[in-house]
C-alpha positions in Angstrom: -4.7 9.2 -29.8 -6.7 6.1 -28.8 -4.0 3.9 -30.2 -1.3 5.6 -28.2 -3.4 5.3 -25.0 -4.0 1.6 -25.7 -0.3 1.1 -26.3 0.6 2.9 -23.1 -1.9 0.8 -21.2 -0.5 -2.5 -22.7 3.0 -1.4 -21.8 2.0 -0.7 -18.2 0.2 -4.0 -17.9 3.3 -5.8 -19.2 5.5 -4.0 -16.7 3.2 -4.9 -13.8 3.1 -8.6 -15.0 6.9 -8.6 -15.1 7.0 -7.1 -11.5 4.6 -9.8 -10.4 6.9 -12.5 -11.8 9.9 -11.0 -10.1 7.9 -10.8 -6.9 7.0 -14.5 -7.1 10.7 -15.3 -7.6 11.7 -13.2 -4.6 9.1 -15.0 -2.5 10.5 -18.4 -3.5 14.0 -17.3 -2.7 12.8 -15.8 0.6 11.1 -19.1 1.6 14.3 -21.0 1.0 16.3 -18.5 2.9 13.9 -18.6 5.8 14.1 -22.3 6.0 17.9 -22.2 6.0 18.0 -19.4 8.6 15.5 -21.2 10.8 17.6 -24.3 10.8 20.7 -22.3 11.9 18.8 -20.5 14.6 17.3 -23.7 16.0 20.8 -25.3 16.1 22.1 -22.3 17.9 19.4 -22.4 20.5 19.9 -26.1 21.2 23.7 -25.8 21.4 24.0 -22.7 23.4 20.6 -22.2 25.0 20.6 -18.6 23.8 17.3 -16.8 23.6 17.2 -14.6 20.5 15.1 -11.4 20.8 14.3 -9.7 17.6 14.2 -5.9 17.9 11.9 -3.7 15.8 13.1 -3.3 12.2 15.0 -0.3 10.9 16.5 0.3 14.3 13.2 1.8 15.6 13.0 -0.6 18.6 9.2 -0.3 18.4 9.2 3.3 19.5 5.9 5.0 19.0 5.8 7.7 16.3 3.4 10.5 15.5 4.0 9.9 11.8 3.5 13.6 11.0 6.5 15.5 9.9 6.1 19.0 8.6 4.0 19.3 5.5 0.6 20.0 4.0 -1.6 18.9 1.1 -1.5 21.0 -2.1 -4.3 20.5 -4.6 -3.4 20.3 -8.3 -5.4 21.3 -11.3 -6.4 17.6 -11.7 -7.9 17.5 -8.2 -5.1 15.4 -6.8 -3.9 16.5 -3.4 -0.1 16.1 -3.1 1.6 16.0 0.3 4.3 18.6 0.4 6.6 17.7 3.2 8.4 14.8 4.8 6.8 11.4 4.9 9.0 9.2 7.2 9.4 5.5 6.4 10.4 3.8 9.7 9.0 0.5 10.7 7.3 0.7 14.1 5.2 -1.6 16.3 3.1 0.9 18.1 0.2 3.1 16.9 1.0 6.0 14.6 -1.1 9.2 14.5 -1.3 10.3 10.9 -2.1 13.9 9.9 -4.5 12.8 7.2 -7.3 10.2 6.8 -6.7 7.9 5.1 -2.9 8.3 5.5 -0.7 8.6 2.4 2.6 7.8 4.1 4.7 8.0 7.2 6.0 5.4 9.7 4.3 2.1 9.3 4.2 -1.6 10.4 6.9 -3.9 9.1 4.2 -6.1 7.5 2.4 -4.7 4.5 -1.2 -5.3 3.7 -1.6 -7.6 0.7 -2.4 -5.4 -2.3 -2.7 -7.9 -5.2 -6.3 -6.8 -6.0 -7.4 -7.4 -2.4 -10.9 -6.2 -1.4 -11.8 -6.1 2.3 -15.2 -5.6 3.8 -13.7 -4.5 7.2 -11.5 -1.6 8.1 -7.7 -2.1 7.9 -4.9 -1.2 10.3 -3.5 2.1 8.9 0.0 1.0 9.5 -0.2 -2.1 7.3 -2.0 -0.2 4.5 0.6 2.5 4.5 3.3 -0.1 3.9 1.3 -1.3 0.9 1.3 2.3 -0.4 5.1 2.3 0.0 5.2 -0.7 -2.4 3.3 1.3 -5.0 -0.3 0.3 -4.3 -3.4 2.4 -4.8 -5.8 2.2 -1.8 -9.5 2.7 -2.5 -11.5 3.7 0.6 -15.2 4.4 1.2 -17.7 5.3 3.9 -21.2 4.0 4.5 -22.4 7.0 2.5 -21.0 5.6 -0.7 -23.6 4.1 -3.0 -23.5 0.3 -3.0 -23.4 0.2 -6.8 -20.2 2.3 -6.8 -18.6 0.2 -4.1 -19.3 -3.0 -6.1 -18.0 -1.5 -9.3 -14.8 -0.2 -7.6 -14.3 -3.6 -6.0 -14.5 -5.3 -9.4 -11.8 -2.9 -10.7 -9.5 -3.5 -7.7 -9.9 -7.2 -8.0 -8.4 -7.2 -11.5 -5.7 -4.7 -10.7 -2.4 -5.8 -9.2 -1.0 -3.3 -6.7 -4.3 -2.1 -5.5 -6.5 -2.8 -2.4 -9.8 -1.6 -1.1 -11.5 -1.2 2.3 -14.1 0.8 4.2 -12.8 3.8 6.1 -15.1 5.7 8.4 -14.0 9.2 9.3 -12.5 10.2 5.9 -13.6 13.6 4.4 -15.6 12.2 1.5 -17.6 9.0 0.6 -15.0 7.6 -1.9 -11.3 8.4 -1.9 -8.2 7.1 -3.6 -4.8 7.2 -2.0 -1.2 6.5 -3.1 2.1 7.3 -1.4 2.0 11.1 -1.0 -1.1 11.6 -3.1 -4.9 11.5 -2.6 -8.1 12.5 -4.2 -11.9 12.3 -3.9 -14.0 10.8 -6.7 -17.7 11.2 -7.3 -18.3 7.5 -8.1 -17.0 4.5 -9.9 -17.7 6.1 -13.3 -15.7 9.2 -12.5 -12.9 9.5 -15.2 -10.6 10.5 -12.3 -10.6 6.8 -11.1 -8.9 5.5 -14.2 -6.6 8.4 -14.4 -5.5 7.9 -10.8 -4.9 4.2 -11.2 -3.0 4.8 -14.5 -0.7 7.3 -12.9 -0.2 5.9 -9.4 -0.3 2.1 -9.6 3.4 1.5 -9.4 3.9 5.1 -10.3 6.9 7.4 -10.0 5.9 8.3 -6.4 6.6 4.7 -5.3 9.4 4.5 -2.7 9.9 0.8 -3.3 8.9 -0.1 -6.9 8.4 -3.7 -7.6 8.3 -4.7 -3.9 5.9 -7.5 -2.9 2.2 -7.0 -2.7 1.6 -10.6 -1.6 3.1 -12.5 1.3 2.0 -9.8 3.8 -1.1 -9.5 5.9 -4.2 -11.0 4.3 -6.9 -9.5 6.5 
């Protein structure tokens, strides 16, 4: 059984490494494309004196959203709360009121929060973090009630795990919580077996709306 678990873990790490290589290739292509597009735009502005105004992505026009949709959490036997209902995925530029803290999905900012093992000591904008969840990241959050030893140990785990991020989050229901797109659970500490189980299942897990999407090149802090 131990051998099978090790093999599964190695396969998962190999898959994540391959996704990271693909992500880096996409970023290189994106930079080249951006340079080319910028040159065309500048030429157009000079020639025609046209002011280009970029509207909000996904046709949202920056309209505020409540991010709610109909739904509720259902707790499974493993302690994971799964959102049963609609989680919209529009890009918006205004604040979103999420029905859960931390949010596990819904409308979000067009720029994702970097999630390549990023550990933050200050609270994040929910909308950027939700976009990271859409890319298959696990988000570790904690309040000032969480023991420092647990926070430090979880930070060390995040730092070595692609597609994960961590930040303080005052106002959540428990001292330490783990979130993925559509899923969330409380853990008792860094040594809670549920931590490894959650990471194993939800880092680039089946719930990911955009598997393999970038976790770098977004918002750093």
